[in-house]
N, C-alpha and C positions, 0 to 999 in steps of 0.2 A: 417455377424453378426455386428450389430452396436456397438459402444463402451458402449453404455448404457446397452445393452442386455448382452454384455460380463461382465460387472460389477455386473449386478444383478445375473447372473449364478454363477460368482465367489464367490459372497457373499453367496449366498445360499449354495453352496458347502462347504464354511468354517463353516457355521452352522452345517451342517451335519457332518463335521469332529469333531467338538467339542464333538457330541454325542458318538463318537468312542473312545475318549480319556479314558484311565484307571486311570490316575493319574492328580492331579490337576494343576501342573505348565505346562504341555503341553496343558491342556484344557484352562488355562488363556491365554497362548501366542496365540493360535488359535483364541480366543474370541477377543483379540486385533486386530488381522488382520481382522477379521470379521467386527468388529466396523469401522475399516478404509474403508474397501471396501462398507459397507452399506452408510457411510457418502459421499463417492464418488458418489455412485448410486443415493442417494437422492438428492444430488446437482445436478448432470447431468440430472436427470429426473424430477427435480423440484418437488420432494415428500418430502416436508419439515418436515412432522411429522417423517419419517424415519431418516432423517438427525439430527433432534433434539434428538431423542431417542438414537441414537448411539453415538452422541456427549457427551451425559450424561454418557452413559455406558462405554465409553473409560476410563475415569480417575478412574471409580470404578474397573474396571478389572485390570488396571495397578497398583492400590494401592494395591489389593488383591495378585497380583503377586509379588510385592515388599515385602509383608509380608512373603509370603510363601518362597522366596529366603532367606530372613534374618533369617527365622526359620531355615531353613537347614543349613545356615552358623553357626549360634549360637550353633546348636546341634552338628555339626562336630567338633566345636572348644572346646567344653565342655569336661571336664574330664569324662570318662566314669564311673568312680566310684562314681561321685557326680552329677548324672542327676538331673537337675533343670528344671522346666516347666514355668519359668518366660517368656521365649519367646513365650509360647503357649498362654499366657493369652488373646490376642485378639480373639482366637477361643474358649475360654471357657466360661461356665456360672458361673456367680458369685452367690454364696450363702451365707447367714449369720444364724448362729445357736447360739442359747443361751446355757449356761452351762447345763449339764446333758442331753442335746439331743442325742438320739442314731443315730449317723451318718451312721454307717454300722451295720446291724444286721445279725448275723450268718446264719440265715434261708432265707436271701433274695437272689435273682438271682443277679448276677454281671452284670451290664448293664452300668457300668461307673467306672472310676478310679478318685481319689480326690487329688488336690494339696493343702496343708494346708498353706494359705497365712498369717494367723494371728491366734494365739491363741494355745492352748494345747489340745491334745486329749489322750485318753488311752484306752488300751485293758485290761478290768477288768480280764479276765480269764487267761491272761498271765502276769499281772502286769507290762506292758510295757507302756511307754508315749512316745509320738511324739510332737516335737516342730514345729513351723513354718519352711517351706522349705521341709517338708516331703511329700513323695508320698505315698498314700494309696489306698488299694483296687485293686492293679494291679494284684495279683495272680488270683483272681476271673475272671477278664476281660480276661486273657490269657489262663486260664484252660479250658480244654474240656468241662466239665459240667457247667462252669459258677456259681459255687457255692462259697459263701463267706466262709472264713477260719476261721474268728474270728469277735467278735462283737467290734465295737469302739464307744466310748462315748466321747462327748466333756467335758473336764474337765472345760474349761473356755468358755466364749463367743469366737466364732470362725468365721473367714471368709475362705471359701474354695472355690475352683474352680473345677467344674466338667469338666471331658474330657470323652466324650462319647465312647463307646466301637467302634463304627463305625469310629469316627475319629482317635482314638489310633491306630487302625489296619491298616487305610490308611497311617498314617505317618510311621508306622512299615514297611510296604511294600515299601513306596516311598525312605526311607533312612536307609541303613543298620546300620549305625551308632547308630541311635536312637534305633533300634531294638535290637542291641547288648546291648546297656546301659539298656534298659528296662528289657531284659532277665537276665542281671547281677543282676539288683536290685531285680527281683523275686526270684532268688537263694539266695542272701544274706539273704532276709527275711525268706525265707523257712529254711535255715540253722540255723538262729538264733532262729526261733520258735521250731526247732526240739531239739537244745542243750537247751533251756529253759525248755521244756517239760521233757526232760531227767532228769535234774537237779531237777525238782519238784518232779519227780516220784521216784528219788534216795534218797530224803530226809527221814531221819529217823522219826518215828512218834513221836509226842510230847506228853509226859506223863501230865496227868492232876491229 
């Protein structure tokens, strides 16, 4: 087998390996190796479109790998009780909403959670407000039936970032610290809502 054939087969096998990866960091690492092998193959076989394509893909894969590794480092170093999604912003979808917009409807299916970057939102049914830096909608995303538990309305103009259910669960399975922090946040919100409902139910009726 010639060197060119060997490089071609090795590059092809590396592409096959990327499709077998279950998590993103190994996938990106294998993709980088694949880019190097295809560059060598393209140069040796004088197939310059292949060489140019993978020369362009290499820095893209390297940057994405750097983002993922930085993300996991920041999540590991964060305090579990104060989970912030700032490190996730490159992976999220930025949305802007005006005041009185219904961000979450109690009848909706939970397909994403939100990071409130700017503004204030409130839960009218519970009389609770959230400021910037809050995570919203995580209970529905991680619940079995994916049902929202409360309606959330923008009190002011807001900038939020959406984290889809698929990405949230992918990070959950990749990093146990993130999963623990997210589950802790879910429990805190559930306990707060339960105490608030108990207080409202126990309040004496108002005489008119």
